[in-house]
C-alpha positions, 0 to 999 in steps of 0.5 A: 804521787798525787792523783790528778783530776783530768780537765775537760778535753777542749779538743773533744769540744772542738771536734763536737762543734766541727761535727755540728757544723759539718752535719748541720745538726743543732745539738750533740751530746756525748757521755763517757764514764762520769763526764757528759758534754753537750754542744748546741748551736745558739740561735739555730735558724728556724724555718716558718712557712708563710701564710697562704693569701686569702685570694690564693689559686685553688691549688694553693688553697688545697695545699693550705687545707692539706697543711692544716690537716697535717698540723692537726694530725701532728698535734694528735701524734705528738702526744702519743709519739715516742721521740728519739732521746738522741741523735743516731741511726734507728734500727727496727729489728735486733739484727739485719734480716730478723723480725722487727721489734714491733709492727703497726697494730701490735700491742706493746707493754711499758718497758718493751724494746721497740727499736734501737738507736745506734749512736757513737757505735753504741746500740741503745735499746729504746723502750716503750714509755707506756703500754698500748697499741702501735698505730704507726711507725714513722721511721725507716729501718736504718734511717738517721734520726734527730733528737726529739724526732717522732719515731713511733705512735703508741695509743 
């Protein structure tokens, strides 16, 4: 009897596509043994805010100034941010009620576990990509996270 190589499970791909539609995600990836499947939406909508007119009311001008400050902080944070390598649920401690892996102000070493992301009922330890000081933790314990979302800032 000859070994038969299994084909790509089209039902799995359809199920993943349905998950994208139901959850408004833009991308999902699944890995099982030596098979990896990534499904993403082509041309996912991008939201861009309109510029504030020069003759805006003082409240609008203040809002625009705050948005510029936030953009500057985001640029600084993005180069120092540890981002989510997958979609899932972030946990800041190894077990409910236990101490968190790291806290703001703590010093971490490269490779040290800084949080866990649960994806598809698998707990994935997320290591610090570099040594440094934890400036800010941007996610709440048990919060859902998207791929590429900033989680922790390490300087």
